[in-house]
VOSEVO-339695 format. One record per atom (N, C-alpha, C): residue number from 0; residue in one letter; atom name; x negated, y negated, z negated. Coordinates in nm, 3 decimals. Example, Ala and Ser with C-alpha at 12.3 -4.5 7.8 and 13.67 -1.06 7.14 Angstrom:
0_a_N_-1.319_0.569_-0.780
0_a_CA_-1.230_0.450_-0.780
0_a_C_-1.320_0.330_-0.780
1_s_N_-1.285_0.225_-0.708
1_s_CA_-1.367_0.106_-0.714
1_s_C_-1.290_-0.003_-0.787
This chain:
0_g_N_-0.077_0.118_0.000
0_g_CA_0.000_0.000_0.000
0_g_C_-0.083_-0.127_0.000
1_r_N_-0.013_-0.231_-0.007
1_r_CA_-0.062_-0.368_-0.008
1_r_C_-0.172_-0.392_0.093
2_k_N_-0.288_-0.438_0.049
2_k_CA_-0.395_-0.474_0.143
2_k_C_-0.462_-0.352_0.206
3_a_N_-0.451_-0.235_0.145
3_a_CA_-0.512_-0.116_0.203
3_a_C_-0.450_-0.084_0.339
4_w_N_-0.325_-0.124_0.360
4_w_CA_-0.259_-0.097_0.488
4_w_C_-0.321_-0.180_0.602
5_l_N_-0.400_-0.280_0.569
5_l_CA_-0.464_-0.360_0.673
5_l_C_-0.577_-0.285_0.741
6_f_N_-0.622_-0.176_0.679
6_f_CA_-0.737_-0.103_0.730
6_f_C_-0.697_0.040_0.765
7_a_N_-0.630_0.056_0.876
7_a_CA_-0.582_0.187_0.918
7_a_C_-0.683_0.259_1.007
8_g_N_-0.792_0.194_1.041
8_g_CA_-0.893_0.257_1.123
8_g_C_-0.884_0.218_1.269
9_s_N_-0.761_0.206_1.319
9_s_CA_-0.739_0.164_1.458
9_s_C_-0.595_0.115_1.471
10_d_N_-0.566_0.055_1.585
10_d_CA_-0.429_0.010_1.609
10_d_C_-0.333_0.128_1.611
11_r_N_-0.374_0.234_1.676
11_r_CA_-0.288_0.353_1.685
11_r_C_-0.266_0.415_1.546
12_g_N_-0.369_0.419_1.465
12_g_CA_-0.356_0.469_1.329
12_g_C_-0.262_0.382_1.247
13_g_N_-0.269_0.252_1.268
13_g_CA_-0.179_0.160_1.198
13_g_C_-0.035_0.180_1.239
14_e_N_-0.012_0.206_1.368
14_e_CA_0.124_0.230_1.416
14_e_C_0.180_0.360_1.356
15_r_N_0.098_0.463_1.348
15_r_CA_0.142_0.590_1.289
15_r_C_0.169_0.575_1.140
16_a_N_0.083_0.502_1.070
16_a_CA_0.104_0.480_0.927
16_a_C_0.233_0.401_0.904
17_a_N_0.258_0.302_0.989
17_a_CA_0.381_0.222_0.977
17_a_C_0.504_0.308_1.001
18_a_N_0.497_0.398_1.098
18_a_CA_0.610_0.487_1.128
18_a_C_0.637_0.580_1.010
19_m_N_0.533_0.638_0.953
19_m_CA_0.551_0.728_0.839
19_m_C_0.604_0.651_0.718
20_y_N_0.550_0.533_0.693
20_y_CA_0.597_0.454_0.580
20_y_C_0.744_0.417_0.599
21_s_N_0.781_0.388_0.722
21_s_CA_0.919_0.354_0.753
21_s_C_1.012_0.471_0.723
22_l_N_0.972_0.593_0.760
22_l_CA_1.051_0.712_0.731
22_l_C_1.066_0.734_0.582
23_i_N_0.958_0.720_0.509
23_i_CA_0.959_0.743_0.364
23_i_C_1.048_0.640_0.293
24_v_N_1.035_0.515_0.330
24_v_CA_1.115_0.410_0.266
24_v_C_1.263_0.427_0.301
25_t_N_1.293_0.464_0.424
25_t_CA_1.433_0.486_0.463
25_t_C_1.493_0.599_0.380
26_a_N_1.418_0.704_0.359
26_a_CA_1.468_0.814_0.275
26_a_C_1.493_0.765_0.133
27_r_N_1.399_0.693_0.077
27_r_CA_1.415_0.642_-0.060
27_r_C_1.535_0.549_-0.073
28_l_N_1.556_0.463_0.026
28_l_CA_1.669_0.371_0.023
28_l_C_1.803_0.443_0.028
29_n_N_1.802_0.566_0.079
29_n_CA_1.923_0.646_0.087
29_n_C_1.930_0.751_-0.025
30_d_N_1.851_0.731_-0.130
30_d_CA_1.846_0.821_-0.246
30_d_C_1.818_0.966_-0.207
31_v_N_1.722_0.982_-0.116
31_v_CA_1.680_1.114_-0.071
31_v_C_1.533_1.129_-0.107
32_d_N_1.496_1.245_-0.161
32_d_CA_1.356_1.273_-0.191
32_d_C_1.281_1.287_-0.058
33_p_N_1.187_1.195_-0.028
33_p_CA_1.119_1.198_0.102
33_p_C_1.046_1.330_0.129
34_h_N_0.987_1.388_0.028
34_h_CA_0.912_1.513_0.047
34_h_C_1.005_1.626_0.088
35_v_N_1.116_1.640_0.019
35_v_CA_1.213_1.747_0.050
35_v_C_1.274_1.723_0.188
36_w_N_1.311_1.599_0.215
36_w_CA_1.374_1.565_0.342
36_w_C_1.280_1.592_0.459
37_l_N_1.155_1.541_0.451
37_l_CA_1.060_1.560_0.560
37_l_C_1.027_1.707_0.581
38_a_N_1.012_1.783_0.473
38_a_CA_0.983_1.926_0.485
38_a_C_1.096_1.997_0.557
39_d_N_1.220_1.965_0.521
39_d_CA_1.335_2.027_0.585
39_d_C_1.347_1.985_0.731
40_v_N_1.329_1.857_0.758
40_v_CA_1.339_1.808_0.896
40_v_C_1.232_1.872_0.983
41_l_N_1.109_1.879_0.935
41_l_CA_1.002_1.939_1.015
41_l_C_1.025_2.087_1.039
42_a_N_1.089_2.154_0.945
42_a_CA_1.118_2.296_0.962
42_a_C_1.232_2.320_1.060
43_r_N_1.325_2.225_1.070
43_r_CA_1.446_2.246_1.152
43_r_C_1.446_2.174_1.286
44_i_N_1.357_2.079_1.307
44_i_CA_1.368_1.991_1.424
44_i_C_1.358_2.067_1.557
45_n_N_1.282_2.174_1.565
45_n_CA_1.269_2.248_1.690
45_n_C_1.395_2.324_1.728
46_d_N_1.478_2.356_1.631
46_d_CA_1.597_2.436_1.657
46_d_C_1.723_2.354_1.682
47_i_N_1.713_2.223_1.674
47_i_CA_1.831_2.137_1.689
47_i_C_1.828_2.072_1.827
48_p_N_1.938_2.085_1.903
48_p_CA_1.943_2.021_2.035
48_p_C_1.945_1.868_2.024
49_n_N_1.901_1.801_2.129
49_n_CA_1.894_1.655_2.131
49_n_C_2.021_1.584_2.086
50_p_N_2.139_1.625_2.132
50_p_CA_2.259_1.552_2.090
50_p_C_2.288_1.559_1.940
51_r_N_2.223_1.651_1.868
51_r_CA_2.249_1.665_1.725
51_r_C_2.134_1.614_1.638
52_l_N_2.034_1.550_1.697
52_l_CA_1.920_1.502_1.619
52_l_C_1.960_1.399_1.514
53_h_N_2.068_1.326_1.538
53_h_CA_2.114_1.227_1.440
53_h_C_2.147_1.292_1.305
54_e_N_2.175_1.421_1.304
54_e_CA_2.206_1.492_1.179
54_e_C_2.086_1.497_1.084
55_l_N_1.967_1.474_1.137
55_l_CA_1.846_1.479_1.055
55_l_C_1.811_1.344_0.992
56_l_N_1.885_1.240_1.026
56_l_CA_1.862_1.110_0.963
56_l_C_1.896_1.120_0.815
57_p_N_1.825_1.048_0.730
57_p_CA_1.843_1.066_0.585
57_p_C_1.986_1.056_0.535
58_w_N_2.065_0.961_0.585
58_w_CA_2.202_0.945_0.536
58_w_C_2.292_1.060_0.580
59_h_N_2.271_1.113_0.699
59_h_CA_2.349_1.230_0.743
59_h_C_2.299_1.356_0.673
60_w_N_2.169_1.366_0.657
60_w_CA_2.108_1.482_0.592
60_w_C_2.156_1.495_0.448
61_k_N_2.161_1.382_0.379
61_k_CA_2.206_1.382_0.239
61_k_C_2.350_1.431_0.228
62_a_N_2.437_1.382_0.314
62_a_CA_2.577_1.425_0.311
62_a_C_2.588_1.574_0.341
63_h_N_2.511_1.622_0.436
63_h_CA_2.513_1.764_0.471
63_h_C_2.461_1.849_0.355
64_q_N_2.356_1.803_0.288
64_q_CA_2.300_1.876_0.174
64_q_C_2.401_1.883_0.059
65_q_N_2.473_1.773_0.037
65_q_CA_2.573_1.772_-0.071
65_q_C_2.685_1.871_-0.042
66_v_N_2.730_1.876_0.082
66_v_CA_2.835_1.972_0.120
66_v_C_2.781_2.114_0.108
67_h_N_2.661_2.136_0.155
67_h_CA_2.599_2.269_0.150
67_h_C_2.580_2.315_0.005
68_n_N_2.537_2.225_-0.083
68_n_CA_2.518_2.259_-0.224
68_n_C_2.651_2.286_-0.294
69_t_N_2.756_2.216_-0.256
69_t_CA_2.888_2.238_-0.313
69_t_C_2.942_2.376_-0.274
70_i_N_2.919_2.413_-0.150
70_i_CA_2.964_2.544_-0.103
70_i_C_2.885_2.656_-0.170
71_a_N_2.755_2.635_-0.189
71_a_CA_2.670_2.737_-0.250
71_a_C_2.699_2.756_-0.400
72_a_N_2.751_2.653_-0.464
72_a_CA_2.776_2.659_-0.609
72_a_C_2.903_2.727_-0.642
Protein backbone atom coordinates (compact mmCIF):
# COMPACT_ATOMS: atom_id res chain seq x y z
CA UNK A 1 0.00 0.00 0.00
CA UNK A 2 0.62 3.68 0.08
CA UNK A 3 3.95 4.74 -1.43
CA UNK A 4 5.12 1.16 -2.03
CA UNK A 5 2.59 0.97 -4.88
CA UNK A 6 4.64 3.60 -6.73
CA UNK A 7 7.37 1.03 -7.30
CA UNK A 8 5.82 -1.87 -9.18
CA UNK A 9 8.93 -2.57 -11.23
CA UNK A 10 7.39 -1.64 -14.58
CA UNK A 11 4.29 -0.10 -16.09
CA UNK A 12 2.88 -3.53 -16.85
CA UNK A 13 3.56 -4.69 -13.29
CA UNK A 14 1.79 -1.60 -11.98
CA UNK A 15 -1.24 -2.30 -14.16
CA UNK A 16 -1.42 -5.90 -12.89
CA UNK A 17 -1.04 -4.80 -9.27
CA UNK A 18 -3.81 -2.22 -9.77
CA UNK A 19 -6.10 -4.87 -11.28
CA UNK A 20 -5.51 -7.28 -8.39
CA UNK A 21 -5.97 -4.54 -5.80
CA UNK A 22 -9.19 -3.54 -7.53
CA UNK A 23 -10.51 -7.12 -7.31
CA UNK A 24 -9.59 -7.43 -3.64
CA UNK A 25 -11.15 -4.10 -2.66
CA UNK A 26 -14.33 -4.86 -4.63
CA UNK A 27 -14.68 -8.14 -2.75
CA UNK A 28 -14.15 -6.42 0.60
CA UNK A 29 -16.69 -3.71 -0.23
CA UNK A 30 -19.23 -6.46 -0.87
CA UNK A 31 -18.46 -8.21 2.46
CA UNK A 32 -16.80 -11.14 0.71
CA UNK A 33 -13.56 -12.73 1.91
CA UNK A 34 -11.19 -11.98 -1.02
CA UNK A 35 -9.12 -15.13 -0.47
CA UNK A 36 -12.13 -17.47 -0.50
CA UNK A 37 -13.74 -15.65 -3.42
CA UNK A 38 -10.60 -15.60 -5.60
CA UNK A 39 -9.83 -19.26 -4.85
CA UNK A 40 -13.35 -20.27 -5.85
CA UNK A 41 -13.39 -18.08 -8.96
CA UNK A 42 -10.02 -19.39 -10.15
CA UNK A 43 -11.18 -22.96 -9.62
CA UNK A 44 -14.46 -22.46 -11.52
CA UNK A 45 -13.68 -19.91 -14.24
CA UNK A 46 -12.69 -22.48 -16.90
CA UNK A 47 -15.97 -24.36 -16.57
CA UNK A 48 -18.31 -21.37 -16.89
CA UNK A 49 -19.43 -20.21 -20.35
CA UNK A 50 -18.94 -16.55 -21.31
CA UNK A 51 -22.59 -15.52 -20.90
CA UNK A 52 -22.49 -16.65 -17.25
CA UNK A 53 -19.20 -15.02 -16.19
CA UNK A 54 -21.14 -12.27 -14.40
CA UNK A 55 -22.06 -14.92 -11.79
CA UNK A 56 -18.46 -14.79 -10.55
CA UNK A 57 -18.62 -11.10 -9.63
CA UNK A 58 -18.43 -10.66 -5.85
CA UNK A 59 -22.02 -9.45 -5.36
CA UNK A 60 -23.49 -12.30 -7.43
CA UNK A 61 -21.08 -14.82 -5.92
CA UNK A 62 -22.06 -13.82 -2.39
CA UNK A 63 -25.77 -14.25 -3.11
CA UNK A 64 -25.13 -17.64 -4.71
CA UNK A 65 -23.00 -18.76 -1.74
CA UNK A 66 -25.73 -17.72 0.71
CA UNK A 67 -28.35 -19.72 -1.20
CA UNK A 68 -25.99 -22.69 -1.50
CA UNK A 69 -25.18 -22.59 2.24
CA UNK A 70 -28.88 -22.38 3.13
CA UNK A 71 -29.64 -25.44 1.03
CA UNK A 72 -26.70 -27.37 2.50
CA UNK A 73 -27.76 -26.59 6.09
